[in-house]
C-alpha positions as CSV (number, residue, x, y, z in Angstrom):
1,M,10.9,63.6,36.0
2,T,11.5,60.7,33.6
3,R,10.7,60.9,29.9
4,S,10.1,57.9,27.9
5,Y,11.3,57.9,24.4
6,R,10.4,55.4,21.7
7,K,13.2,54.4,19.4
8,K,12.7,55.7,15.9
9,T,11.7,53.0,13.5
10,Y,11.6,52.7,9.8
11,E,7.8,53.1,9.8
12,D,8.0,56.5,11.6
13,N,9.6,58.3,8.7
14,P,11.4,56.1,6.2
15,T,14.2,57.6,4.1
16,A,14.3,57.1,0.3
17,N,17.3,54.7,0.8
18,E,15.3,52.6,3.3
19,T,12.3,52.4,1.1
20,T,14.5,51.6,-2.0
21,K,16.2,48.7,-0.1
22,R,12.9,47.2,1.1
23,V,11.2,47.4,-2.4
24,I,14.2,45.8,-4.0
25,E,14.2,43.0,-1.4
26,F,10.5,42.4,-2.1
27,L,11.0,42.3,-5.8
28,L,13.9,39.9,-5.5
29,A,11.9,37.6,-3.3
30,N,8.9,37.6,-5.7
31,G,10.4,36.6,-9.1
32,Y,12.0,39.9,-10.3
33,H,15.5,40.9,-11.0
34,A,15.8,44.5,-9.7
35,W,18.5,46.9,-8.9
36,R,19.1,50.5,-7.8
37,N,19.8,52.8,-10.6
38,N,22.7,55.2,-10.0
39,T,21.4,58.7,-10.8
40,Y,23.9,60.7,-8.9
41,G,27.0,60.4,-11.1
42,I,30.5,60.0,-9.9
43,W,31.8,61.8,-6.8
44,D,34.7,64.2,-7.5
45,E,36.7,64.6,-4.3
46,K,38.6,67.6,-5.6
47,A,35.5,69.5,-6.7
48,K,33.4,68.2,-3.8
49,K,30.5,67.5,-6.1
50,Y,28.9,64.8,-8.2
51,L,29.9,64.8,-11.9
52,P,27.1,63.7,-14.2
53,L,27.5,60.4,-16.0
54,Q,28.2,61.0,-19.6
55,Y,25.3,59.0,-21.0
56,Q,22.9,59.2,-18.1
57,Q,19.3,60.0,-19.2
58,R,17.6,62.4,-16.9
59,G,14.5,61.3,-15.0
60,V,15.3,57.5,-15.0
61,A,13.6,55.8,-12.0
62,D,15.4,54.8,-8.8
63,I,14.7,51.1,-9.2
64,L,14.8,49.2,-12.5
65,G,14.2,45.6,-13.2
66,F,12.2,42.9,-15.0
67,S,10.1,39.8,-14.3
68,L,12.2,36.6,-14.5
69,Q,9.1,34.7,-15.7
70,E,7.7,37.2,-18.3
71,G,10.6,39.5,-18.9
72,R,8.3,42.5,-18.2
73,F,10.2,45.7,-17.4
74,L,9.6,47.7,-14.3
75,A,10.6,51.2,-13.1
76,I,9.8,52.5,-9.6
77,E,10.5,56.0,-8.4
78,I,10.9,56.6,-4.7
79,K,9.8,59.9,-3.3
80,A,10.2,60.3,0.5
81,G,8.8,63.1,2.5
82,E,7.7,66.1,0.5
83,D,9.8,65.3,-2.5
84,I,7.9,65.5,-5.9
85,L,8.5,64.1,-9.4
86,S,10.5,66.2,-11.8
87,K,9.3,66.9,-15.3
88,E,11.8,64.3,-16.6
89,Q,10.7,61.7,-14.1
90,I,7.1,62.2,-15.1
91,E,8.0,61.7,-18.7
92,F,10.1,58.6,-18.1
93,L,7.4,56.9,-16.1
94,G,4.9,57.8,-18.8
95,V,7.0,56.2,-21.5
96,V,7.5,53.1,-19.3
97,H,3.7,52.9,-18.7
98,S,2.8,53.4,-22.3
99,S,5.1,50.6,-23.2
100,N,2.9,48.2,-21.2
101,A,5.6,47.9,-18.5
102,I,5.2,48.5,-14.8
103,A,5.7,52.1,-13.8
104,M,5.2,53.4,-10.2
105,M,6.0,56.2,-7.9
106,V,5.8,55.4,-4.2
107,H,6.4,57.3,-1.0
108,D,7.3,54.4,1.3
109,F,7.1,50.6,1.5
110,S,3.4,50.4,2.6
111,D,2.5,52.7,-0.3
112,F,4.4,50.3,-2.6
113,L,2.6,47.3,-1.2
114,K,-0.8,48.9,-1.7
115,K,-0.1,49.8,-5.3
116,W,1.5,46.4,-6.0
117,E,-1.5,44.5,-4.6
118,R,-3.9,46.7,-6.5
119,R,-2.0,46.0,-9.7
120,F,-1.5,42.3,-9.0
121,P,-4.5,41.3,-6.8
122,N,-4.0,37.5,-7.2
123,A,-0.3,37.4,-6.7
124,K,1.0,35.7,-3.6
125,A,3.8,37.9,-2.4
126,E,6.6,37.2,0.1
127,Q,7.5,40.1,2.3
């Protein structure tokens, strides 16, 4: 008996890293300067754990950036699978949103696109 297997693709179950990469590529192609925010700290090989960065604020989003045209700040938190926002992440996104900046939490790239298009319905986006 022969079984047919379909190769796993990004769309099946994207990781947070895959989603982060695709969102940053989208932003860079659409007039934003964006980068991945290091929230892990520095790996200590001897201790076999991440050491927190001295001045790192808890809850800062995975992706930070700004519009090259308007200078408008953005913060995007990626939550893959069953992962949920921490109290600090909720507070950070709330501060960003209340500052009239772009604040978003997305589960995958299609979720990001839906939210982006809802927020910017007239924008012509390159994917």
